[in-house]
N, C-alpha and C positions, 0 to 999 in steps of 0.2 A: 593379770593373774595367769592367763593362758601362756603369755610370753615367758613368765617366770618358770612355769611348768616345763615348757619346751627347753629352756636353757638348762634346767636341772637334768632333764632326760638326756640331752646332748652331752653334758659334762659327765654324767654317770656312765654313758656309753664310752666316752673317751677314756675314762678311768679304767673301765673294764678291759680296754684294749692295750693299756700300758703293759709292756712286757715285764715279766718278773726277772730277777737277776739270773735265774737258771735258764731262761729262754734266750738271754743275750750272751751267755758264756761261750767261749770258744772251746774247741776240742782240746787245745793245749791247757786251758784253764781247768777243764774237767780232769784231764790227765794229772796235772799238778796237784789238784785236790785229792784225787784217789791215791796218788803216790805218797803224799804227806800223811794220809790216814792208813798207810800200809794196806790199801785195798786192791792191790794188783797182784797177780800171780808172780812170785819172785823168780820163777824159772824162765820167764820171758826176758829177752835181752835187748830187744829193739822196739821202738815206738815209731809209728808212721802217721803223718798228718797229710790230709788231702785238701787242697783249696776248694774243691767242688763240694765238700762236706765239712764246712767250718765248725760244726758242732760235734764232729766224730773224730775218732782216732782208732788205729789198729795196733795191737801188740803182736810181736812175732817172736817165736822161740824155735830153735833148732833142737829136735829131740836128742840128737847125738851129743849135744852140749849140756843137757839137763843135769847129768850127774856132776860134771865139772862145775857148773854154775851153782848147784846146791852146796857142794863142798866149799866153794869160794865164799858163799854167803852164810856158811855155818848152818845150813838147813839139813837136819838129819833125814836120811832116806832109809826106808826098809829094804831088805834084800829083794823083796818082791818088786818094789818100785825101781830099784837099780836094774834088775833083770829086764823089766818091761821097757825102760828107757833105752837100754843097750840094744834091745831087739828092734826098736823103731829107728827108722831113718827117714824122718819127715820134717816138715815145716808146720808148726802149729800157729794158727792166727786166731786172735780174739778181737772182735769189733765192739767198740763202745760208742753209743749214740746218746748224747746228753748225759754222759756219765754212767749209763746203764749198759751192762754187757748184753749185746743183742745177737751174738752168734759166735760160734767157735768152729773152726775147720781144721782138719788134718790133711795136709797135702803131701804128695810124693814128688820127688825130683824127676824132671824130664831126663831121659837117658841120653838125648842128643844135645839139647840146649840146657846146660847146667845152671842157667840163671832163671829157669822157669820151674814152677811147682804146680801140680795138678790135683784136682779133687772132682769126683763125679758123684752125682746124687740123682735120685728119681723121686719126683713129687707129682702126685695126681696125673700120672701118665706122661709127664714131661721130663726129659733128661737135661740136667744142668751140668755144665762143665765150667768149673772155676779155675782160672789160671792167675797165679801171682808171679809176676816177673820182678826180679831184683837186680839192679845194676851194681857194678863194683863201687860206684860213687854214692850209693844210698838212694837212688831214685827207685820208685816202684810203680807198678801198674797192676791193677786188680780188674780182671775182665770176667764177665759171665756170658757164656754161650748157651743158648737154649735149643734143644732138639737138633743138635749137630749143625747149627747155623755157621755160616762162613764169617759173619761179622758179629761182634759182641752185642748182646742185647743191652748190656750196661757195662761201663768201665769207668775207672777213676785213676788219676795219676797223683803222685805225691812224693814226699821226701821223708826218708827214715833217718833216725839217729839212735845211737846207743843209749840205753837206759843207764843212767849213772847211779 
């Protein structure tokens, strides 16, 4: 009887540890699911996947292209939206982890290195510097520097592709 109880407990513990489909989905699968459901911002034109975060993806949009993108996709913009987008010159990124939007950043282009985009923030007395680097062939690097450090506290590399 004790042996049977132990077997049941062990099997129930294993069953509880079996991952659900959402826990085993990749960032690309989450992206495809959201895209099929029209759950992504249609003004973003690029999606990036990082091997170091297989359950995540980043969307990228260039604010200068928002009006053109909206027109091409038949999305009506108000005069206020058109004016706001025209006045911005930035890179907007939105990160999704397990299919949930987990952050959005507006970055400005580096004046010297035109492949780099920067964002600064202050949280609980610490200064964060986010740099997104985009190569002409679609590679990207996302680095976070804390308190003016010389080496990134976190970084990830990946590959971007146009959103079709």
